[in-house]
Structures are given as C-alpha cells and as structure tokens.
N, C-alpha and C positions, 0 to 999 in steps of 0.2 A: 504494500500500500504506500504510494508515493506521497499522498497528501500529508501535510504537517498540521497537527491538531494540538497546539500548545495548551489549550484549556482542559484537555483530558489528562489529568494528573494522576489518576489511579489506574494501574494496569488491570486490576480485578474488575473495576467498573467498565472499563473499555471492553474487556473480554465478554462481559455480560451484555453490553450494548450490541455487539456483533454476534450474539448467540446463535442466530440462524445459520451463519457460516461455520461457527464453532462446532455445532452438532455434526456436520458433514466431515469436518477436519478430524474430529475424534474418531469417526468410523474409519477414515482413511488411515489414521494412525495405528489401527490394529494390524495393518499390513505393510504400510510404508513409514518411513521417517518423515514427519511433517514439521515444518518450521514456519512460523508467522513472523514476518519482518515489517515493522511499522515505525511511525514517527509521531509520538505524542509528547505531552509535557512531562514525561518521565523517562529516565534512562536506566536500563537494566534488563534482566532476563528472568524468566521463571518457567517452570514445567507444570503443566496441568492436563490431566486426562489425555495422555499420548501426544501432546503437542508441546513443542519448545517455542516459547515466545521470546523474541528479541525486540526491544524498543531502543532504537538507535538515536544518536543526536541528530537533530534536524533544525531547519530554519526555512523561512520563505525564500531566502536568497539562494539556498543550495538545492531547492526542490527540483530544478530542471537539470542540474549537473551534480547528481548525488554520487560523487566519486567514492566516498567512504562506504556508502551503502552497497554499491556494486562490488567493491573489493571484498566486503564482508560476505555477500551472496556467493561470490566466486569461491571463497574458502569453504562454503557449505557443500560445494560440488553437486548442485541440484540436477536431477534428471528432468524436472518439470518446474517452471515458474508460472504461477497464475497471478495476473495483475488485475486488481479491482478497478473497473472503469475503463473507458475507451478514450482517455485524454492524455496518454503518456507517450506520445510518439517520440519525442526527443529522448526520453529516458530509455525507451526500448531499443533505439538505435545504439545507444551506448551500452546497454545491458548485454547485448549479444557479443559485443567486443570482449567483455569480461568472461562470460560463461561459455562461449563457443557455440558452434552450430549443432552440436550433439544434444544440447539442452533444448527441450521443447518450451516455447514461449506462448502463453495463452492470454488473451484479453477477455475479460468478462463484462458484457454489456450491462449498463446501469441506467437505461433511459437516456443515454447520451445522444446528441444530435450530430449528423454527419457534418464534416468540416468543409470549408471552402477556402480559396486563396492559398496563402503560404501553409496553413495548417493542412490543407488537402495534400499538398506536395509532401509534407513531412509524414502524413499518414500513409501515403503510397510507399515512401521509403521504409517506414516501419513495417508495412504489410509484408514486405519481402522477408522479414525476420520473424513473423508471427506464424506459428503452425496452425492454431485454431482460434476461433472466436466462440465464446459461449453466449448463446441467447436463450432466454426462457421460451421464446417462440421464434423459430427460424425465420418466419415472415418479417420480423422486425429488422432482419439483416438486409432486406431488399433495397431500402433507401440508400444504405451504405454502398451496396453493389452498383446501384443505378447511377450514383454520383462518382463512382470510381474510387471511393475511399478504400473499398475492399475489392480486390481484383478477381477473386475466385470464390464463388458462392459455396462451393463444396467445403471450404474451410470453416464455414459457419455451422456449428453444431447446436442442436436443441437440447440444452442441459440446464436444469434449474439447480443452482448451487446454494442451497439453503434449506433448512428444515426446522420446524418449531421446537422450542425447548420443552413444551408441555403436551399433555394428552387430554383426551376427553374426560370430563367429570360427570358425576351423576346429575341428571337434568333437574330433577325436583329439588335436590339439595342445593344446587347452584342457584336456582330461582329464589329459594328461601334466603340464601346467604346474601344476595345482592338486592333483594326486594324487587324482583321482576315478576309480574303477575300476568296471567292469561296465556294463551297459546298463539298469539298473533303479534310477536315481537320482532322488530327489524333492527339490525345493529349496524351502525356506521362506525368505523375505526380508521382514523387517518387525519392528515392535516386539513385545515379549512383554507384551501386556496383554490385558485381558478382551475388548475389542472385536475384537482380531485372533484370539482364540479358539484358541490353540495347543493347549489340552488336548483339544479335539475331534480335532485332527489326530493327536496322540500316542496317544490311546485307540484310534482307528481303525487307526493304523499297527501298533500292538501286535497287533491281531487279524489284520491282513493278513500280518504276518511269519510266522504259522503256516502260511500257504499259500505264501508266497514269502520264504523266509529269506534270500535274496540281495539283497533290496531294501535301500536305504539312504536315510535321511532326513537331509539336510544343512540345518541351521538357522543362518541368518545374522541377526543382530539388533544394533541400535545402542542400544536401551534394554532393560533386563533386569528389569523389575518382577516378573515371575513366574518368574524363573530358579530360585529355591529349590523352587517347586512342580513345575516341569518336571523338575528333577533327581530329586526324590522320586518322581515318576510313572515316570520312566525306570527307576529302581532297583526300584520295585514290580513293574513288568512284566518286569524283567530283560532290557531291550532296549538296554543301553548299547553293545553291539557294532554296532547298526544305526542308532542315532540319534547323529549327530555334531554337537556344539554348537560351531560355529566362532566365534560371537561377532561382533565388529565386523570388517568387511572394507572397505577403502577403496573408495569408489564406483566409481572408474575400473576397478577390478579385477573388478567384478561381471560385466562382459561375458564373462569367461572362465567364470564359474560358470553363467550362463544358457546359454551355448553348450555347455557340457559336460554339464549335466543333461538328462535326458529329459523330466521333468515339473516344473512349477511349481505349488505348492499355496498357495491363499489361503482362509482360513476366516472372513474378516471378517464381522461382524454388520451393519456399515454402513460405507460409503465414499462420499466425494465423487467418487472416481475413483482407482484405484490406479496410481501411476506404476511400481511394481515389476512389476505385471502387464503393462503395456505394454512395459516394458523386456524382460521375459522373452519376449514375443511377437516383439519385434524380433530376438531371437536364435534364434527357432524353437523355444523351449522350450514344450512342450504344456501349456496351462493346465488345472488342476483347481480350480474356484472354488466358493464358496458362492453360492447363487442369490439374490444381491442385485442390484438394478437395474443399477448401473453395471458390474458384472462380467458380467452376462448380455448387456448390449449389446456389451461388448468382445469376447466370444467368439461373437457373433452367435447367441445363444440355442442354443448347442450345435453350431453348424456347424464351429467351429474350437477346440473345447474341451469339457471335461466339467464338469458341475455337480451339486451336492448341496444338500439342504435345510440351511440354517444350523443348526449345533449338532447335527445328526443323525449320530451316530457310525456307526450301522449302514448308513445310506445312503452315507456316504463309503467304508466298507469295500467295498460293492458296486461303487462307481466304481473303486476301486483294483484290484479283481479284473478289471474290464474292461480295464485297461491291460496285463494279461498277454498279451492276444491282439491288441493293436493293431499296425497297421503304423506303427511310430514314425516312420520316414523320411518316409512319405507324409503323416502328420498334421503333422509338423514343417514340411514344405514348404508345406502348406496354411495353417498358422498364420503363417508368414513372409510369404506372399503377401497374406493378409488385412491384416496390419500395413502392408505397403507401399501398399495401395490405400485404407486408411482412417485410419491413424494416423501416417504420416510427417509431418514438419514442413511439407513443401511442400503436402501434401494439406490439412492443418488450416488453414494460412494461406490457401489458396485458398477454403476454406469461409467463413472470416471475411471475406475481401474481398468475396465474393459476397453475404454477408448484410448487410454494413455499408456497401457502396458506394451 
C-alpha cells in the first residue's frame, strides 16, 4: 500500500480497519508466507494470524519515489506483489526494477477512474510490468481497455479480494438487541454522498410507504455530507416515522443489524466492490442493489438479489413492491448459501492460489 496515512497511529486499529482484506490474507497465510507493507503514522512490525506486518517510514514527499520501501520489498524476495488501487504507475515502474520480472505484479481495482494525458502514458508503461489486474466485476475493466490504459483485457481477472470479519447471528435475538421490530426492515450502510445516491432511495421509499406503511428504512453512515439534504427530504415527505437515521455504528456491531434486517439497499452509481454488500450477504440479508457491474456479479445477476437501474426512483419502487410477496426465509437462505460458496475467505484464497501458483 503506497498511500501514506500519518493519522493512523495504531497498527492494531489499522489492521482492524482493513479487516476484509485481512481475512483473505490469513487464509493465504496457511499456505504461503504473507507480508503486508504499508505506511502509517507508526513504524515497526508485528505478527498476527499468519501475517507479518511491516509499517515503514513514509512521507508525502517520498510517496512517488519510495526507494527504501522497494529495497525492503526486494529483500523479502516476493513471488507475488499485490498493490491496492490503480494509481501507482510511477511506483510500479520502479518496483519491477527492484524485484525483477520473475515476480508477479498485480493491481487491485478500487473504483479508480481511467487516466488521460501524461498519466495515461505512465499507465501504459506500467501495464507492461503488470501481470494481472483484479476487478470485482471484469466488466469494470472495459473502460480501462477502451481508453488504452490496459492493453490486454485477458489480464483482467474477476477476483473479489475481501471477506467479512463476522457471520450470521440469530435473527430474533439480533432484532431484540438493536430494537428493530417487524419483518419489513430495509438497511442502508454507507457514506451519505452523491455516489452512494441516498436521495434515490429516500424518494422511492416515500412512494413505497403509501403501499406498505409498516416498512422501515434504517440508515447507518460514518460520513454525513448530505445529512442536511436527507433531513429536509424526510421532512418534505413527512416520513420521519419510517426513516431512522442511526448515524455511526461500531463495525463489530453491524453483524446484528445485517442479521436483523430483511433487506439491504445499495444505490451506488459506481463501486470497486462493496464490502457492506458482502457483509450483508454473509448474514443472509437480501440485497437490493443498483445495476452496476460489481453489485450485479455479487448477486449473480438477480439469482440471489434484486436490482434496479441506477438513479431510477420508479424502478426501485417496483422492486420494493416485489419484496411484499417474497418468501424472505427462502431468499435469505439462498443469499447465505451463495456467500458461502463464492465469497468466504477460504473460497477467495483458494481462487488466488489457483490463479497465482
């Protein structure tokens, strides 16, 4: 991870924050030696659950020419290097000089946008040194190929590198624990910003409440950029009784919310892959998602979830109406089974081992 994050001063808290990737790394560590190299406001190393963590000195000045970091990686003699994000062209060109061509270099897509201008030229130079790109949905790679940022579509692999830290909880006990009532609960988990598109969800939910006044929308968020707009919209539609703005919830507590709610709603306009969606599926919460590539792949194009056109309020209303007659227990079990066979840490690690061995 090339980004320098000086405000992250606790290695334990940082490891917890990237827990979705850690679960997969722990599984890989049962077969391979796994090293995590990063730059936060702490210097040192520690070993935890089959992973050796190294936190090296860093600064914003040395981010693009991390000589010491590359020298350290060279000493590890890695067979594979996975880089988080698709914005490290200059670093990758340097990295191969240190590790040699026998080391596989992989970039992991994180909703990055294709480059233009000088960055496009640098990406094309880096592309010659990259063995694979990991996309949660291979279709997300097409804009990169169409613009010439990636020259070979076959190097793009559909691999989701992340797994939830927790598992499904007893539904009734979870409802009691968080005071969630009824069997028509819809859960939102994510940032309140334009890309997550909460206004489409609220406008659709306001219409849906006229048919199902017992429905409840629970919104959990850790950034609140659009909170004033949301409160204004809730007041305009007079739906404050049905839209519950919970704000920030500790991550470890989310397993009870996912297990208690019947449905998970995501209206994102673009995603590299939604950890919240996979966490919800791990707990059997039925997904309702916007039809973007990574979410469609996660729900197997409608086999284990429902989807609507991004930003389309009326289409989302139709989907919400469908939920009135669903066999929720059957769908929940199907969602949970799909997670177990496609998105558990052990399954993802096995895919990586098969691909990279």
